[in-house]
Structure formats: structure tokens, C-alpha cells
Residue frames relative to the residue before (quaternion, step in Angstrom):
aa qw qx qy qz dx dy dz
X 1.0000 0.0000 0.0000 0.0000 0.00 0.00 0.00
X 0.0891 -0.7923 0.6029 0.0280 3.60 -0.87 1.01
X 0.0923 -0.8217 0.5622 -0.0130 3.53 -0.49 1.27
X 0.1851 -0.7547 0.6201 0.1084 3.54 -1.07 0.87
X 0.1402 -0.7855 0.5998 0.0595 3.59 -0.90 0.92
X 0.0526 -0.8077 0.5865 -0.0281 3.57 -0.84 1.04
X 0.1186 -0.8035 0.5831 0.0180 3.58 -0.62 1.17
X 0.2693 -0.7899 0.5411 0.1037 3.53 -0.78 1.15
X 0.3952 -0.6926 0.5482 0.2520 3.55 -1.05 0.79
X 0.1445 -0.8160 0.5352 0.1637 3.58 1.13 -0.72
X 0.6462 -0.4599 0.2759 0.5429 3.51 1.03 0.93
X 0.7390 -0.3063 0.2571 0.5422 3.57 -0.60 -1.14
X 0.4082 0.7353 -0.4618 0.2818 3.63 1.24 -0.01
X 0.7564 0.2515 -0.1634 0.5812 3.59 0.95 -0.79
X 0.7042 0.4966 -0.2874 0.4182 3.58 0.74 -1.03
X 0.5643 0.6123 -0.3850 0.3980 3.59 1.18 -0.37
X 0.7982 0.2538 -0.1229 0.5324 3.57 1.17 -0.58
X 0.7362 0.3517 -0.1904 0.5459 3.58 1.23 -0.50
X 0.3915 -0.6831 0.5603 0.2571 3.58 -1.03 0.81
X 0.2314 -0.8374 0.4856 0.0972 3.52 0.25 1.38
X 0.6708 0.4949 -0.2945 0.4673 3.59 0.84 -0.99
X 0.6547 0.5074 -0.3178 0.4614 3.61 1.02 -0.76
X 0.6296 0.5188 -0.3343 0.4719 3.60 1.06 -0.73
X 0.6515 0.5047 -0.3294 0.4608 3.59 0.94 -0.85
X 0.6434 0.5205 -0.3188 0.4621 3.61 0.95 -0.92
X 0.6593 0.5115 -0.2928 0.4670 3.58 1.00 -0.87
X 0.6680 0.5215 -0.2935 0.4423 3.58 0.95 -0.91
X 0.5636 0.6147 -0.3913 0.3892 3.61 1.08 -0.51
X 0.7024 0.4556 -0.2704 0.4753 3.62 1.14 -0.51
X 0.4630 0.6750 -0.4589 0.3456 3.64 1.25 0.05
X 0.6039 -0.5894 0.3873 0.3714 3.62 -1.01 0.69
X 0.8206 0.2310 -0.2055 0.4807 3.56 -0.89 1.02
X 0.5708 0.5966 -0.3856 0.4118 3.57 1.23 -0.26
X 0.2190 -0.7861 0.5697 0.0973 3.59 -0.76 1.14
X 0.8048 0.0129 0.0136 0.5933 3.52 1.08 -0.74
X 0.0252 -0.7708 0.6365 0.0068 3.56 -1.09 0.76
X 0.0158 0.8180 -0.5691 0.0817 3.54 -0.70 1.16
X 0.2003 -0.7219 0.6360 0.1851 3.53 -1.26 0.36
X 0.0361 -0.7862 0.6166 -0.0206 3.52 -1.14 0.75
X 0.6307 -0.5775 0.3607 0.3724 3.59 -1.09 0.72
X 0.7966 -0.0269 0.0527 0.6017 3.62 0.79 -1.01
X 0.2369 -0.8081 0.5219 0.1359 3.62 -0.05 1.25
X 0.6696 0.5158 -0.3197 0.4283 3.65 1.02 -0.64
X 0.5074 0.6541 -0.4126 0.3801 3.57 1.26 -0.16
X 0.6667 -0.4937 0.3560 0.4302 3.55 -1.17 0.27
X 0.6590 0.4966 -0.3096 0.4725 3.59 0.96 -0.76
X 0.6367 0.5173 -0.3319 0.4657 3.60 1.00 -0.71
X 0.6587 0.4934 -0.3115 0.4751 3.57 0.96 -0.81
X 0.6341 0.5321 -0.3222 0.4594 3.58 1.07 -0.75
X 0.5829 0.5687 -0.3492 0.4636 3.56 1.16 -0.72
X 0.6727 0.4826 -0.2965 0.4762 3.60 0.88 -0.89
X 0.6509 0.5267 -0.3084 0.4514 3.58 0.89 -0.97
X 0.6617 0.5172 -0.3029 0.4504 3.58 0.89 -0.98
X 0.6660 0.5022 -0.2986 0.4638 3.58 0.96 -0.88
X 0.6101 0.5542 -0.3403 0.4527 3.56 1.05 -0.76
X 0.7017 0.4696 -0.2523 0.4728 3.54 0.92 -1.01
X 0.7602 0.4252 -0.2157 0.4414 3.58 0.80 -1.04
X 0.7707 0.3393 -0.1775 0.5093 3.57 1.01 -0.78
X 0.4464 -0.7194 0.4352 0.3062 3.59 1.27 -0.06
X 0.1976 0.8076 -0.5357 0.1477 3.61 1.06 0.62
X 0.1361 -0.7939 0.5843 0.0990 3.57 -1.08 0.65
X 0.7356 0.2125 -0.1850 0.6160 3.55 1.35 0.08
X 0.1078 -0.7960 0.5943 0.0397 3.55 -1.15 0.72
X 0.0653 -0.7576 0.6480 0.0429 3.57 -1.01 0.85
X 0.0762 -0.7627 0.6416 0.0274 3.55 -1.01 0.97
X 0.1426 -0.7583 0.6323 0.0695 3.56 -0.87 1.02
X 0.2657 0.7545 -0.5477 0.2452 3.53 -0.40 1.24
X 0.7904 -0.2444 0.2154 0.5188 3.53 -0.82 -1.04
X 0.7942 -0.3363 0.2200 0.4559 3.53 -1.27 -0.26
X 0.5397 -0.6253 0.4544 0.3335 3.64 -0.97 0.79
X 0.5638 0.6155 -0.3776 0.4009 3.57 1.16 -0.63
X 0.7125 0.4553 -0.2570 0.4680 3.55 1.07 -0.74
X 0.8687 0.1177 -0.0121 0.4811 3.62 0.70 -0.97
X 0.3640 0.7296 -0.5179 0.2590 3.67 1.11 0.18
X 0.6627 0.4868 -0.3383 0.4576 3.68 0.84 -0.78
X 0.5943 0.5739 -0.3562 0.4366 3.60 1.10 -0.70
X 0.7284 0.4223 -0.2374 0.4845 3.60 0.81 -1.00
X 0.6115 0.5283 -0.3667 0.4609 3.60 1.02 -0.61
X 0.6390 0.5099 -0.3275 0.4737 3.58 1.01 -0.74
X 0.6390 0.5407 -0.3123 0.4492 3.58 1.00 -0.83
X 0.6889 0.4491 -0.2959 0.4859 3.61 0.83 -0.89
X 0.6294 0.5381 -0.3360 0.4487 3.55 1.06 -0.70
X 0.6465 0.5129 -0.3043 0.4758 3.58 1.01 -0.80
X 0.6770 0.4739 -0.2919 0.4816 3.58 1.17 -0.51
X 0.6554 -0.5848 0.2836 0.3847 3.56 1.29 0.02
X 0.6719 0.4491 -0.3493 0.4742 3.57 1.15 0.24
X 0.6585 -0.5246 0.3655 0.3969 3.55 -1.18 0.52
X 0.4785 -0.6986 0.4358 0.3051 3.65 -0.71 0.96
X 0.6532 0.5095 -0.3229 0.4578 3.62 1.17 -0.39
X 0.5424 0.5323 -0.4320 0.4856 3.60 1.25 0.33
X 0.5375 0.5930 -0.3890 0.4562 3.58 1.18 0.64
X 0.0134 -0.7805 0.6250 0.0082 3.57 -1.04 0.77
X 0.1993 -0.7956 0.5676 0.0710 3.51 -1.05 0.80
X 0.1660 -0.7619 0.6193 0.0917 3.59 -0.97 0.86
X 0.2992 -0.7656 0.5471 0.1583 3.57 -0.78 1.02
X 0.0381 0.8180 -0.5711 0.0573 3.60 -0.11 1.23
X 0.5458 0.5774 -0.4396 0.4188 3.62 1.14 0.11
X 0.7654 0.3543 -0.2006 0.4984 3.62 0.53 -1.16
X 0.7503 0.4195 -0.2245 0.4589 3.61 0.98 -0.84
X 0.7598 0.3121 -0.1969 0.5352 3.63 1.19 -0.22
X 0.7838 0.3949 -0.2038 0.4339 3.49 0.30 -1.33
X 0.7442 0.4335 -0.2337 0.4513 3.57 0.83 -0.92
X 0.7461 0.4198 -0.2276 0.4641 3.59 1.13 -0.42
X 0.6948 0.4481 -0.2720 0.4924 3.57 1.26 -0.13
X 0.2679 -0.7430 0.5895 0.1692 3.51 -1.22 0.57
X 0.6759 0.4400 -0.2787 0.5215 3.59 1.27 -0.25
X 0.4388 -0.7377 0.4584 0.2304 3.54 -0.55 1.24
X 0.6484 0.5287 -0.3169 0.4469 3.60 0.97 -0.79
X 0.6753 0.4767 -0.2867 0.4842 3.59 0.92 -0.91
X 0.6508 0.5089 -0.3272 0.4588 3.60 0.97 -0.79
X 0.6392 0.5189 -0.3106 0.4752 3.59 1.05 -0.77
X 0.6552 0.5044 -0.3076 0.4708 3.57 0.97 -0.86
X 0.6526 0.4863 -0.3208 0.4844 3.59 0.98 -0.78
X 0.6157 0.5356 -0.3557 0.4555 3.61 0.99 -0.71
X 0.6283 0.5263 -0.3309 0.4677 3.61 1.00 -0.79
X 0.6590 0.5097 -0.3114 0.4572 3.56 0.93 -0.86
X 0.6526 0.5021 -0.3079 0.4766 3.61 0.95 -0.82
X 0.6572 0.4856 -0.3221 0.4780 3.62 0.94 -0.83
X 0.6350 0.5248 -0.3330 0.4586 3.64 0.96 -0.82
X 0.6596 0.5184 -0.3026 0.4523 3.55 0.99 -0.84
X 0.6492 0.5098 -0.2989 0.4788 3.55 1.05 -0.87
X 0.6390 0.5087 -0.3243 0.4772 3.61 0.99 -0.79
X 0.6623 0.4940 -0.3090 0.4711 3.57 0.92 -0.84
X 0.6680 0.5073 -0.2999 0.4544 3.60 0.96 -0.81
X 0.6755 0.5137 -0.3211 0.4203 3.60 0.82 -0.95
X 0.5427 0.6083 -0.4033 0.4156 3.61 1.16 -0.38
X 0.7428 0.4206 -0.2161 0.4739 3.56 1.06 -0.71
X 0.4213 0.7075 -0.4671 0.3222 3.57 1.24 0.05
X 0.2149 -0.7617 0.5991 0.1211 3.55 -1.19 0.68
X 0.5800 -0.5809 0.4407 0.3632 3.50 -1.18 0.57
X 0.0526 -0.7885 0.6128 0.0031 3.57 -0.79 1.04
X 0.1469 -0.7647 0.6134 0.1318 3.57 -1.22 0.36
X 0.4887 -0.6517 0.5025 0.2898 3.51 -1.18 0.60
X 0.1404 -0.7892 0.5930 0.0756 3.58 -0.75 1.01
X 0.2145 -0.7544 0.6049 0.1380 3.52 -0.96 0.86
X 0.1008 -0.7980 0.5942 -0.0023 3.52 -0.79 1.14
X 0.4332 -0.6888 0.5052 0.2875 3.57 -0.84 0.89
X 0.1470 -0.7926 0.5870 0.0756 3.52 -1.04 0.81
X 0.3390 -0.6950 0.5862 0.2418 3.50 -1.24 0.42
X 0.2929 -0.8205 0.4621 0.1660 3.57 -0.30 1.18
X 0.3038 0.7296 -0.5466 0.2767 3.60 0.55 1.19
X 0.2627 -0.7717 0.5663 0.1215 3.53 -1.17 0.63
X 0.2177 -0.7404 0.6228 0.1283 3.54 -1.07 0.80
X 0.1060 -0.7725 0.6249 0.0387 3.57 -0.72 1.07
X 0.1772 -0.8003 0.5695 0.0618 3.56 -0.61 1.17
X 0.7641 0.2550 -0.2529 0.5359 3.56 -0.57 1.19
X 0.1322 -0.8177 0.5594 0.0303 3.55 -0.64 1.18
X 0.2299 0.7251 -0.5919 0.2663 3.52 0.88 1.08
X 0.7671 -0.3343 0.2498 0.4873 3.56 -1.31 -0.21
X 0.6661 0.5038 -0.3094 0.4547 3.59 0.87 -0.88
X 0.6603 0.5068 -0.2979 0.4674 3.59 0.92 -0.91
X 0.6586 0.4984 -0.3179 0.4655 3.56 0.90 -0.86
X 0.6656 0.5108 -0.3001 0.4538 3.58 0.93 -0.93
X 0.6392 0.5091 -0.3194 0.4799 3.61 1.04 -0.80
X 0.6572 0.5127 -0.3107 0.4568 3.58 0.94 -0.87
X 0.6505 0.5141 -0.3089 0.4660 3.60 0.98 -0.83
X 0.6717 0.4897 -0.3073 0.4633 3.59 0.88 -0.90
X 0.6503 0.4910 -0.3164 0.4857 3.63 0.97 -0.74
X 0.6573 0.4995 -0.3181 0.4660 3.61 0.92 -0.78
X 0.6523 0.5041 -0.3069 0.4756 3.56 1.05 -0.77
X 0.6635 0.4658 -0.2963 0.5049 3.60 1.25 -0.33
X 0.5042 -0.7023 0.3570 0.3538 3.53 1.40 0.35
X 0.4573 0.6186 -0.4975 0.4009 3.58 0.96 0.94
X 0.4842 -0.6269 0.5177 0.3233 3.58 -1.02 0.74
X 0.0896 -0.8076 0.5829 -0.0029 3.56 -0.89 0.97
X 0.1194 -0.7513 0.6450 0.0731 3.52 -1.07 0.87
X 0.1188 -0.8022 0.5842 0.0334 3.57 -0.58 1.20
X 0.0786 -0.8163 0.5719 -0.0187 3.57 -0.61 1.16
X 0.0039 0.7821 -0.6214 0.0467 3.56 -1.00 1.00
X 0.3805 -0.7518 0.4930 0.2168 3.57 -0.87 0.88
X 0.6403 0.4938 -0.3330 0.4851 3.61 1.20 -0.41
X 0.6246 -0.5777 0.3807 0.3623 3.60 -1.20 0.38
X 0.7796 0.2167 -0.1606 0.5652 3.62 1.20 -0.24
X 0.4452 -0.6816 0.5085 0.2806 3.54 -1.23 0.41
X 0.5482 0.6255 -0.4477 0.3284 3.58 -1.26 0.20
X 0.2838 -0.7959 0.4971 0.1974 3.61 1.18 -0.37
X 0.8229 -0.1817 0.1609 0.5137 3.61 -1.08 -0.78
X 0.5846 0.6067 -0.3629 0.3982 3.55 1.08 -0.74
X 0.6660 0.5212 -0.3054 0.4376 3.60 0.98 -0.85
X 0.6395 0.5368 -0.3300 0.4405 3.62 1.23 -0.29
X 0.6008 0.5893 -0.3522 0.4096 3.58 1.25 -0.22
X 0.4903 -0.6621 0.4825 0.2973 3.61 -1.08 0.75
X 0.8112 0.0237 0.0637 0.5808 3.54 0.77 -1.12
X 0.2107 -0.7728 0.5831 0.1355 3.59 -1.16 0.51
X 0.4592 -0.6742 0.5180 0.2573 3.48 -1.13 0.76
X 0.6631 -0.1280 -0.7349 -0.0625 1.81 -2.10 1.26
X 0.6290 0.5858 -0.3363 0.3848 3.61 1.20 -0.27
X 0.3338 -0.7612 0.4812 0.2786 3.56 1.27 -0.28
X 0.2965 0.7450 -0.5283 0.2793 3.59 1.09 0.77
X 0.5615 -0.5488 0.4870 0.3825 3.50 -1.32 0.30
X 0.4942 -0.7061 0.4218 0.2816 3.58 -0.76 1.05
X 0.6519 0.5079 -0.3594 0.4334 3.64 0.94 -0.66
């Protein structure tokens, strides 16, 4: 197993509190790690190319990126490793921006925590399995449970949008509580 570890400076967002170069140097000695690098902005085109080049040249089969939240850039890096020829699910991300840099005031503690998160990501990526995306045909129908005023309105709007709708009600009549009222405000009309 050949793992590549990439630590992002994120400008000064991470590097302002974490010794990024030190974490990369430390990560190079983790089991299975073939290369560990730090770069100013890993999510940039040049950062992604750095990862792709290492995958091709060093034969990496797993990639760990320590940067910001996976919610922001996990698809970016998964696409990059996929374009380089490895399964996108052989990628793991460690969030050292929000979980280290932004929450610590002590550079030493933030760096130590970043090391722990990187070590955990490296350990985890070893156990990843190759996955594939399956496309399954769906039937775009909607089930609306409850035929009160809200259920009826939802069913009508879906039907007007050309979706098949199934409206289910457990009572013998529709209308819910509204159907039990004699008159409704402001017109005093019969609710039914």
C-alpha cells in the first residue's frame, strides 16, 4: 500500500496556527506513507496537479489530504484522484482548519492535534475499499400521508407539477380538523 499525504497551508488559515511543514515532515514516517508534502493551497489547480502527478509517478493507491472541511472540498479531491486513475473512495480527508487551527490558541497544541488527525486519516485510509457508484432507476411518485388541508395542498401542488401522487388518509373523510368546523374566518364560509 502506497499512501500520499498532503497538508494544506490554506494561506494563513491553517499555517497561522499549525506548523504545516513540520506535520508533513512528521507524516512522512507514518507506516505506508510514500510521500508527504505541504502546499499553500491544495484545492487549487496546481495543488490538485501535484497530487495527480504523485499518483502517476509514485504509484500511490491511497491519498490523504489535511486541509479544511470535507464538506467544502472532498468532491474536489475525489475528482482529482479519480482523474489520476485511482478509485475516488481511496481518499481520506482530515479537517485541520476548523478542528485545529481555528479552535486553538496554542501553536504547539494545534500542531500536535493536527498530527493526531493526520495519523488517524492515514490509519483509516488503509481500510478503505473500492466502491462504485450505482445508478438505480426511480419512479418519481410521491406518497402524501394525511389528507388534512396541508396534505391536500401538497398533493395538489405535486400533481400540478406533473408528478404522480398517492394521498393516504386513515379517517373515512378528508379535510382533517378543518372539515369539522362550521364556519371559517374571515368569510364565514362553510369549511367543507
